[in-house]
N, CA, C, O and the ligand as a Tripos MOL2 file, in Angstrom:
@<TRIPOS>MOLECULE
protein
  229   227    58     0     0
PROTEIN
NO_CHARGES

@<TRIPOS>ATOM
      1 N         -15.1840    4.3140   32.9230 N.3       1 MET1
      2 CA        -14.8520    5.1940   31.9840 C.3       1 MET1
      3 C         -14.6740    6.8520   32.3970 C.2       1 MET1
      4 O         -15.6210    7.5500   32.7600 O.2       1 MET1
      5 N         -13.6630    7.1970   32.3020 N.am      2 HIS2
      6 CA        -13.4520    8.5460   32.6410 C.3       2 HIS2
      7 C         -13.9160    9.4690   31.2720 C.2       2 HIS2
      8 O         -13.4190    9.2230   30.1730 O.2       2 HIS2
      9 N         -14.7540   10.3720   31.4320 N.am      3 PRO3
     10 CA        -15.1480   11.1050   30.2480 C.3       3 PRO3
     11 C         -14.0790   11.7760   29.6570 C.2       3 PRO3
     12 O         -14.2170   11.7580   28.4340 O.2       3 PRO3
     13 N         -13.1090   12.3380   29.9990 N.am      4 GLU4
     14 CA        -11.9890   12.7450   29.3230 C.3       4 GLU4
     15 C         -11.2550   11.8180   28.3630 C.2       4 GLU4
     16 O         -10.6610   12.1870   27.3500 O.2       4 GLU4
     17 N         -11.3660   10.5990   28.7970 N.am      5 ASP5
     18 CA        -10.5950    9.7240   27.9860 C.3       5 ASP5
     19 C         -11.3630    9.6000   26.4310 C.2       5 ASP5
     20 O         -10.7790    9.1210   25.4590 O.2       5 ASP5
     21 N         -12.4790   10.0130   26.3980 N.am      6 LEU6
     22 CA        -12.9540   10.1480   24.9760 C.3       6 LEU6
     23 C         -12.5440   11.2030   24.2670 C.2       6 LEU6
     24 O         -12.7380   11.1830   23.0510 O.2       6 LEU6
     25 N         -11.8460   12.4240   24.9250 N.am      7 LYS7
     26 CA        -11.4160   13.5740   24.0280 C.3       7 LYS7
     27 C         -10.0130   12.9730   23.2290 C.2       7 LYS7
     28 O          -9.7220   13.1930   22.0530 O.2       7 LYS7
     29 N          -9.2920   12.2120   24.1390 N.am      8 MET8
     30 CA         -8.0120   11.6620   23.6270 C.3       8 MET8
     31 C          -7.9090   10.5460   23.0410 C.2       8 MET8
     32 O          -8.5690    9.5670   23.3890 O.2       8 MET8
     33 N          -6.9090   10.5370   21.8880 N.am      9 ILE9
     34 CA         -6.9750    9.3180   21.1510 C.3       9 ILE9
     35 C          -5.4080    9.0270   21.1000 C.2       9 ILE9
     36 O          -4.7250   10.0410   21.2430 O.2       9 ILE9
     37 N          -4.8580    8.0890   20.9610 N.am     10 TRP10
     38 CA         -3.5300    7.6470   20.5710 C.3      10 TRP10
     39 C          -3.5170    7.1340   18.9590 C.2      10 TRP10
     40 O          -4.2830    6.4300   18.3010 O.2      10 TRP10
     41 N          -2.2400    7.8550   18.6530 N.am     11 ILE11
     42 CA         -1.8050    7.3370   17.2860 C.3      11 ILE11
     43 C          -0.4330    6.8470   17.0670 C.2      11 ILE11
     44 O           0.5710    7.4350   17.4690 O.2      11 ILE11
     45 N          -0.4400    5.6130   16.3320 N.am     12 CYS12
     46 CA          0.8630    4.9020   16.2230 C.3      12 CYS12
     47 C           1.4810    5.5580   15.1760 C.2      12 CYS12
     48 O           0.8760    5.5790   14.1040 O.2      12 CYS12
     49 N           2.6210    6.1290   15.2630 N.am     13 GLN13
     50 CA          3.4640    6.6280   14.3200 C.3      13 GLN13
     51 C           4.1430    5.9370   13.3770 C.2      13 GLN13
     52 O           4.7540    6.4600   12.4450 O.2      13 GLN13
     53 N           4.0190    4.3260   13.6730 N.am     14 GLU14
     54 CA          4.7200    3.4070   12.9900 C.3      14 GLU14
     55 C           3.8650    2.5830   11.9750 C.2      14 GLU14
     56 O           4.3260    1.9740   11.0090 O.2      14 GLU14
     57 N           2.6500    2.6480   12.3130 N.am     15 CYS15
     58 CA          1.6600    1.8610   11.4380 C.3      15 CYS15
     59 C           0.3860    2.8170   11.2070 C.2      15 CYS15
     60 O          -0.5380    2.3900   10.5160 O.2      15 CYS15
     61 N           0.3310    3.9130   11.6910 N.am     16 ASP16
     62 CA         -0.9650    4.6560   11.4680 C.3      16 ASP16
     63 C          -2.0130    4.1900   12.1900 C.2      16 ASP16
     64 O          -3.1220    4.5220   11.7720 O.2      16 ASP16
     65 N          -1.9690    3.5810   13.0600 N.am     17 SER17
     66 CA         -3.3310    2.9900   13.7330 C.3      17 SER17
     67 C          -3.7610    3.9780   14.7340 C.2      17 SER17
     68 O          -2.9300    4.7160   15.2640 O.2      17 SER17
     69 N          -5.0520    4.0350   15.0330 N.am     18 HIS18
     70 CA         -5.5090    5.0580   16.0710 C.3      18 HIS18
     71 C          -6.0940    4.3120   17.1420 C.2      18 HIS18
     72 O          -6.6250    3.2270   16.9070 O.2      18 HIS18
     73 N          -6.0430    4.8330   18.4000 N.am     19 PHE19
     74 CA         -6.6930    4.0810   19.5200 C.3      19 PHE19
     75 C          -7.3980    5.0150   20.5110 C.2      19 PHE19
     76 O          -6.9620    6.1410   20.7470 O.2      19 PHE19
     77 N          -8.5240    4.5030   21.0960 N.am     20 ILE20
     78 CA         -9.2130    5.3440   21.7590 C.3      20 ILE20
     79 C          -8.8480    5.1870   23.3500 C.2      20 ILE20
     80 O          -8.8060    6.1850   24.0710 O.2      20 ILE20
     81 N          -8.5780    3.8300   23.8660 N.am     21 PHE21
     82 CA         -8.2850    3.3560   25.1920 C.3      21 PHE21
     83 C          -6.8910    3.0980   25.2000 C.2      21 PHE21
     84 O          -6.2500    2.6640   24.2430 O.2      21 PHE21
     85 N          -6.3700    3.4350   26.5300 N.am     22 HIS22
     86 CA         -4.9080    3.0830   26.4730 C.3      22 HIS22
     87 C          -4.7410    1.6830   26.7320 C.2      22 HIS22
     88 O          -3.6070    1.2240   26.5930 O.2      22 HIS22
     89 N          -5.5540    1.0220   27.0400 N.am     23 ALA23
     90 CA         -5.3420   -0.5050   27.1280 C.3      23 ALA23
     91 C          -5.0300   -1.1190   25.7110 C.2      23 ALA23
     92 O          -4.1550   -1.9630   25.5150 O.2      23 ALA23
     93 N          -5.8880   -0.5660   24.7140 N.am     24 ASP24
     94 CA         -5.5030   -0.8070   23.3740 C.3      24 ASP24
     95 C          -4.2650   -0.5920   22.8400 C.2      24 ASP24
     96 O          -3.7830   -1.3730   22.0190 O.2      24 ASP24
     97 N          -3.5100    0.7230   23.3530 N.am     25 VAL25
     98 CA         -2.3330    1.0600   23.1620 C.3      25 VAL25
     99 C          -1.3730    0.0700   23.6730 C.2      25 VAL25
    100 O          -0.5560   -0.3580   22.8580 O.2      25 VAL25
    101 N          -1.3320   -0.3410   24.8050 N.am     26 SER26
    102 CA         -0.7610   -1.2820   25.6510 C.3      26 SER26
    103 C          -0.7490   -2.8150   24.9060 C.2      26 SER26
    104 O           0.2180   -3.5760   24.9390 O.2      26 SER26
    105 N          -1.8690   -3.0540   24.3180 N.am     27 ASP27
    106 CA         -2.1850   -4.2510   23.7990 C.3      27 ASP27
    107 C          -1.1370   -4.0940   22.3500 C.2      27 ASP27
    108 O          -0.2820   -4.9560   22.1480 O.2      27 ASP27
    109 N          -1.2760   -3.1340   21.5720 N.am     28 HIS28
    110 CA         -0.7820   -2.8450   20.5610 C.3      28 HIS28
    111 C           0.9480   -2.7950   20.6290 C.2      28 HIS28
    112 O           1.6290   -3.2570   19.7130 O.2      28 HIS28
    113 N           1.5100   -2.1980   21.7890 N.am     29 ARG29
    114 CA          2.7410   -2.2380   22.0460 C.3      29 ARG29
    115 C           3.4250   -3.6830   22.0500 C.2      29 ARG29
    116 O           4.4860   -4.0430   21.5390 O.2      29 ARG29
    117 N           2.4710   -4.3990   22.7960 N.am     30 ALA30
    118 CA          2.7740   -5.7420   22.9760 C.3      30 ALA30
    119 C           2.9420   -6.7700   21.9980 C.2      30 ALA30
    120 O           3.7550   -7.6930   21.9500 O.2      30 ALA30
    121 N           1.8160   -6.3580   21.0580 N.am     31 GLN31
    122 CA          1.7800   -7.2620   19.9390 C.3      31 GLN31
    123 C           2.6920   -6.9310   18.6670 C.2      31 GLN31
    124 O           3.0050   -7.7590   17.8110 O.2      31 GLN31
    125 N           3.0560   -5.6230   18.6840 N.am     32 THR32
    126 CA          3.6960   -5.2760   17.4840 C.3      32 THR32
    127 C           5.0310   -4.7980   17.7630 C.2      32 THR32
    128 O           5.8880   -4.7230   16.8830 O.2      32 THR32
    129 N           5.2480   -4.4370   19.1000 N.am     33 GLY33
    130 CA          6.5640   -3.9230   19.3870 C.3      33 GLY33
    131 C           6.6960   -2.4530   19.0080 C.2      33 GLY33
    132 O           7.7820   -1.8890   19.1460 O.2      33 GLY33
    133 N           5.6200   -1.8090   18.5330 N.am     34 HIS34
    134 CA          5.6500   -0.3530   18.0460 C.3      34 HIS34
    135 C           5.7330    0.5680   19.5500 C.2      34 HIS34
    136 O           5.0540    0.3690   20.5570 O.2      34 HIS34
    137 N           6.6770    1.5120   19.3620 N.am     35 THR35
    138 CA          6.8880    2.1890   20.6830 C.3      35 THR35
    139 C           6.4170    3.5630   20.2770 C.2      35 THR35
    140 O           5.8790    4.2800   21.1210 O.2      35 THR35
    141 N           6.6020    4.0090   18.9320 N.am     36 ARG36
    142 CA          6.0630    5.4260   18.8280 C.3      36 ARG36
    143 C           4.6890    5.8440   18.6980 C.2      36 ARG36
    144 O           4.1640    6.1900   17.6400 O.2      36 ARG36
    145 N           4.0830    5.7880   19.9360 N.am     37 ILE37
    146 CA          2.4590    6.0690   19.9050 C.3      37 ILE37
    147 C           2.3790    7.3180   20.5640 C.2      37 ILE37
    148 O           2.8330    7.5080   21.6920 O.2      37 ILE37
    149 N           1.7860    8.2080   19.8480 N.am     38 THR38
    150 CA          1.6180    9.6110   20.5230 C.3      38 THR38
    151 C           0.0730    9.9480   20.7520 C.2      38 THR38
    152 O          -0.8030    9.4560   20.0410 O.2      38 THR38
    153 N          -0.1610   10.7370   21.6960 N.am     39 LYS39
    154 CA         -1.4560   11.1170   22.3240 C.3      39 LYS39
    155 C          -1.9320   12.4430   21.3480 C.2      39 LYS39
    156 O          -1.1840   13.3640   21.0210 O.2      39 LYS39
    157 N          -3.1020   12.3230   21.0400 N.am     40 ALA40
    158 CA         -3.7000   13.6870   20.2490 C.3      40 ALA40
    159 C          -5.0600   13.8070   20.9480 C.2      40 ALA40
    160 O          -5.7500   12.8790   21.3710 O.2      40 ALA40
    161 N          -5.3270   15.1580   20.9930 N.am     41 ASP41
    162 CA         -6.6190   15.7620   21.5760 C.3      41 ASP41
    163 C          -7.7200   15.7610   20.4720 C.2      41 ASP41
    164 O          -7.6980   16.6840   19.6580 O.2      41 ASP41
    165 N          -8.6930   14.7870   20.3780 N.am     42 MET42
    166 CA         -9.6990   14.4150   19.2980 C.3      42 MET42
    167 C         -10.4480   15.8820   19.2490 C.2      42 MET42
    168 O         -10.7350   16.3730   18.1570 O.2      42 MET42
    169 N         -10.7130   16.4780   20.3360 N.am     43 ALA43
    170 CA        -11.5100   17.7980   20.1140 C.3      43 ALA43
    171 C         -10.9930   18.8720   19.4800 C.2      43 ALA43
    172 O         -11.7070   19.5610   18.7510 O.2      43 ALA43
    173 N          -9.5880   19.1650   19.6960 N.am     44 LEU44
    174 CA         -8.9930   20.2380   18.9790 C.3      44 LEU44
    175 C          -8.5090   19.8050   17.7760 C.2      44 LEU44
    176 O          -8.4410   20.6070   16.8450 O.2      44 LEU44
    177 N          -8.1890   18.7590   17.6510 N.am     45 SER45
    178 CA         -7.5890   18.5790   16.1290 C.3      45 SER45
    179 C          -8.4290   18.4750   15.0820 C.2      45 SER45
    180 O          -9.4680   17.8280   15.2110 O.2      45 SER45
    181 N          -8.1600   18.9930   14.0850 N.am     46 ASP46
    182 CA         -9.0080   19.0330   12.8780 C.3      46 ASP46
    183 C          -8.1550   18.1480   11.5750 C.2      46 ASP46
    184 O          -8.2290   18.5120   10.4020 O.2      46 ASP46
    185 N          -7.5230   17.1950   11.9340 N.am     47 SER47
    186 CA         -6.8450   16.2720   11.1880 C.3      47 SER47
    187 C          -7.9200   15.5950   10.3130 C.2      47 SER47
    188 O          -9.0670   15.5100   10.7510 O.2      47 SER47
    189 N          -7.6060   15.1180    9.1190 N.am     48 PRO48
    190 CA         -8.4260   14.5060    8.3370 C.3      48 PRO48
    191 C          -8.7540   13.1780    8.9970 C.2      48 PRO48
    192 O          -9.8880   12.7040    8.9270 O.2      48 PRO48
    193 N          -7.8130   12.6140    9.6020 N.am     49 PHE49
    194 CA         -8.4400   11.0930   10.2250 C.3      49 PHE49
    195 C          -9.4460   11.0630   11.1850 C.2      49 PHE49
    196 O          -9.8630    9.9870   11.6150 O.2      49 PHE49
    197 N          -9.9580   12.3330   11.6360 N.am     50 THR50
    198 CA        -11.0540   12.4030   12.7400 C.3      50 THR50
    199 C         -12.3120   11.9540   11.8900 C.2      50 THR50
    200 O         -13.2030   11.2770   12.4030 O.2      50 THR50
    201 N         -12.3450   12.3720   10.5360 N.am     51 SER51
    202 CA        -13.6010   12.1510    9.6110 C.3      51 SER51
    203 C         -13.6890   10.6960    9.1300 C.2      51 SER51
    204 O         -14.7540   10.2020    8.7590 O.2      51 SER51
    205 N         -12.6540   10.1030    9.1500 N.am     52 ASN52
    206 CA        -12.8380    8.8510    8.5650 C.3      52 ASN52
    207 C         -12.0210    7.7000    9.6830 C.2      52 ASN52
    208 O         -11.3200    6.7540    9.3240 O.2      52 ASN52
    209 N         -12.3330    8.0830   11.0620 N.am     53 TYR53
    210 CA        -11.9990    7.2510   11.9620 C.3      53 TYR53
    211 C         -12.3540    5.7410   11.6450 C.2      53 TYR53
    212 O         -13.4060    5.2560   11.2270 O.2      53 TYR53
    213 N         -11.1180    5.1350   11.9840 N.am     54 ARG54
    214 CA        -11.6860    3.6630   11.7140 C.3      54 ARG54
    215 C         -11.1550    2.7750   13.2610 C.2      54 ARG54
    216 O         -10.1930    3.1810   13.9130 O.2      54 ARG54
    217 N         -11.8630    1.7010   13.6120 N.am     55 PHE55
    218 CA        -11.5530    0.9620   14.8380 C.3      55 PHE55
    219 C         -10.6680   -0.0810   14.2230 C.2      55 PHE55
    220 O         -10.7790   -0.4810   13.0640 O.2      55 PHE55
    221 N          -9.7310   -0.5090   15.1430 N.am     56 ASP56
    222 CA         -8.7670   -1.8010   14.8640 C.3      56 ASP56
    223 C          -9.3480   -3.0300   15.1450 C.2      56 ASP56
    224 O          -8.8990   -4.0740   14.6720 O.2      56 ASP56
    225 N         -10.5190   -2.9750   16.0360 N.am     57 ARG57
    226 CA        -11.0030   -4.1800   16.5520 C.3      57 ARG57
    227 C         -12.6810   -3.8900   16.6930 C.2      57 ARG57
    228 O         -13.4250   -4.7690   17.1270 O.2      57 ARG57
    229 ZN          1.7650    0.5040   15.3940 Zn       58 ZN58
@<TRIPOS>BOND
     1     1     2 1
     2     2     3 1
     3     3     4 2
     4     3     5 am
     5     5     6 1
     6     6     7 1
     7     7     8 2
     8     7     9 am
     9     9    10 1
    10    10    11 1
    11    11    12 2
    12    11    13 am
    13    13    14 1
    14    14    15 1
    15    15    16 2
    16    15    17 am
    17    17    18 1
    18    18    19 1
    19    19    20 2
    20    19    21 am
    21    21    22 1
    22    22    23 1
    23    23    24 2
    24    23    25 am
    25    25    26 1
    26    26    27 1
    27    27    28 2
    28    27    29 am
    29    29    30 1
    30    30    31 1
    31    31    32 2
    32    31    33 am
    33    33    34 1
    34    34    35 1
    35    35    36 2
    36    35    37 am
    37    37    38 1
    38    38    39 1
    39    39    40 2
    40    39    41 am
    41    41    42 1
    42    42    43 1
    43    43    44 2
    44    43    45 am
    45    45    46 1
    46    46    47 1
    47    47    48 2
    48    47    49 am
    49    49    50 1
    50    50    51 1
    51    51    52 2
    52    51    53 am
    53    53    54 1
    54    54    55 1
    55    55    56 2
    56    55    57 am
    57    57    58 1
    58    58    59 1
    59    59    60 2
    60    59    61 am
    61    61    62 1
    62    62    63 1
    63    63    64 2
    64    63    65 am
    65    65    66 1
    66    66    67 1
    67    67    68 2
    68    67    69 am
    69    69    70 1
    70    70    71 1
    71    71    72 2
    72    71    73 am
    73    73    74 1
    74    74    75 1
    75    75    76 2
    76    75    77 am
    77    77    78 1
    78    78    79 1
    79    79    80 2
    80    79    81 am
    81    81    82 1
    82    82    83 1
    83    83    84 2
    84    83    85 am
    85    85    86 1
    86    86    87 1
    87    87    88 2
    88    87    89 am
    89    89    90 1
    90    90    91 1
    91    91    92 2
    92    91    93 am
    93    93    94 1
    94    94    95 1
    95    95    96 2
    96    95    97 am
    97    97    98 1
    98    98    99 1
    99    99   100 2
   100    99   101 am
   101   101   102 1
   102   102   103 1
   103   103   104 2
   104   103   105 am
   105   105   106 1
   106   106   107 1
   107   107   108 2
   108   107   109 am
   109   109   110 1
   110   110   111 1
   111   111   112 2
   112   111   113 am
   113   113   114 1
   114   114   115 1
   115   115   116 2
   116   115   117 am
   117   117   118 1
   118   118   119 1
   119   119   120 2
   120   119   121 am
   121   121   122 1
   122   122   123 1
   123   123   124 2
   124   123   125 am
   125   125   126 1
   126   126   127 1
   127   127   128 2
   128   127   129 am
   129   129   130 1
   130   130   131 1
   131   131   132 2
   132   131   133 am
   133   133   134 1
   134   134   135 1
   135   135   136 2
   136   135   137 am
   137   137   138 1
   138   138   139 1
   139   139   140 2
   140   139   141 am
   141   141   142 1
   142   142   143 1
   143   143   144 2
   144   143   145 am
   145   145   146 1
   146   146   147 1
   147   147   148 2
   148   147   149 am
   149   149   150 1
   150   150   151 1
   151   151   152 2
   152   151   153 am
   153   153   154 1
   154   154   155 1
   155   155   156 2
   156   155   157 am
   157   157   158 1
   158   158   159 1
   159   159   160 2
   160   159   161 am
   161   161   162 1
   162   162   163 1
   163   163   164 2
   164   163   165 am
   165   165   166 1
   166   166   167 1
   167   167   168 2
   168   167   169 am
   169   169   170 1
   170   170   171 1
   171   171   172 2
   172   171   173 am
   173   173   174 1
   174   174   175 1
   175   175   176 2
   176   175   177 am
   177   177   178 1
   178   178   179 1
   179   179   180 2
   180   179   181 am
   181   181   182 1
   182   182   183 1
   183   183   184 2
   184   183   185 am
   185   185   186 1
   186   186   187 1
   187   187   188 2
   188   187   189 am
   189   189   190 1
   190   190   191 1
   191   191   192 2
   192   191   193 am
   193   193   194 1
   194   194   195 1
   195   195   196 2
   196   195   197 am
   197   197   198 1
   198   198   199 1
   199   199   200 2
   200   199   201 am
   201   201   202 1
   202   202   203 1
   203   203   204 2
   204   203   205 am
   205   205   206 1
   206   206   207 1
   207   207   208 2
   208   207   209 am
   209   209   210 1
   210   210   211 1
   211   211   212 2
   212   211   213 am
   213   213   214 1
   214   214   215 1
   215   215   216 2
   216   215   217 am
   217   217   218 1
   218   218   219 1
   219   219   220 2
   220   219   221 am
   221   221   222 1
   222   222   223 1
   223   223   224 2
   224   223   225 am
   225   225   226 1
   226   226   227 1
   227   227   228 2
@<TRIPOS>SUBSTRUCTURE
     1 MET1         2 RESIDUE 1 A MET
     2 HIS2         6 RESIDUE 1 A HIS
     3 PRO3        10 RESIDUE 1 A PRO
     4 GLU4        14 RESIDUE 1 A GLU
     5 ASP5        18 RESIDUE 1 A ASP
     6 LEU6        22 RESIDUE 1 A LEU
     7 LYS7        26 RESIDUE 1 A LYS
     8 MET8        30 RESIDUE 1 A MET
     9 ILE9        34 RESIDUE 1 A ILE
    10 TRP10       38 RESIDUE 1 A TRP
    11 ILE11       42 RESIDUE 1 A ILE
    12 CYS12       46 RESIDUE 1 A CYS
    13 GLN13       50 RESIDUE 1 A GLN
    14 GLU14       54 RESIDUE 1 A GLU
    15 CYS15       58 RESIDUE 1 A CYS
    16 ASP16       62 RESIDUE 1 A ASP
    17 SER17       66 RESIDUE 1 A SER
    18 HIS18       70 RESIDUE 1 A HIS
    19 PHE19       74 RESIDUE 1 A PHE
    20 ILE20       78 RESIDUE 1 A ILE
    21 PHE21       82 RESIDUE 1 A PHE
    22 HIS22       86 RESIDUE 1 A HIS
    23 ALA23       90 RESIDUE 1 A ALA
    24 ASP24       94 RESIDUE 1 A ASP
    25 VAL25       98 RESIDUE 1 A VAL
    26 SER26      102 RESIDUE 1 A SER
    27 ASP27      106 RESIDUE 1 A ASP
    28 HIS28      110 RESIDUE 1 A HIS
    29 ARG29      114 RESIDUE 1 A ARG
    30 ALA30      118 RESIDUE 1 A ALA
    31 GLN31      122 RESIDUE 1 A GLN
    32 THR32      126 RESIDUE 1 A THR
    33 GLY33      130 RESIDUE 1 A GLY
    34 HIS34      134 RESIDUE 1 A HIS
    35 THR35      138 RESIDUE 1 A THR
    36 ARG36      142 RESIDUE 1 A ARG
    37 ILE37      146 RESIDUE 1 A ILE
    38 THR38      150 RESIDUE 1 A THR
    39 LYS39      154 RESIDUE 1 A LYS
    40 ALA40      158 RESIDUE 1 A ALA
    41 ASP41      162 RESIDUE 1 A ASP
    42 MET42      166 RESIDUE 1 A MET
    43 ALA43      170 RESIDUE 1 A ALA
    44 LEU44      174 RESIDUE 1 A LEU
    45 SER45      178 RESIDUE 1 A SER
    46 ASP46      182 RESIDUE 1 A ASP
    47 SER47      186 RESIDUE 1 A SER
    48 PRO48      190 RESIDUE 1 A PRO
    49 PHE49      194 RESIDUE 1 A PHE
    50 THR50      198 RESIDUE 1 A THR
    51 SER51      202 RESIDUE 1 A SER
    52 ASN52      206 RESIDUE 1 A ASN
    53 TYR53      210 RESIDUE 1 A TYR
    54 ARG54      214 RESIDUE 1 A ARG
    55 PHE55      218 RESIDUE 1 A PHE
    56 ASP56      222 RESIDUE 1 A ASP
    57 ARG57      226 RESIDUE 1 A ARG
    58 ZN58       229 GROUP 0 **** ****
């Protein structure tokens, strides 16, 4: 695991799911067909979702 991976998360704009690992994004795309998944910097972001972060699995 690369340390910098932990600083970045992915957010699906279509269902508001959050992902830490790119493998999870790939799985999500394959399972749901969602394509609007954007990358966000967890360290710089002060968005509310970082305080109530939830895992999808
Ligand atoms: Zn989605």
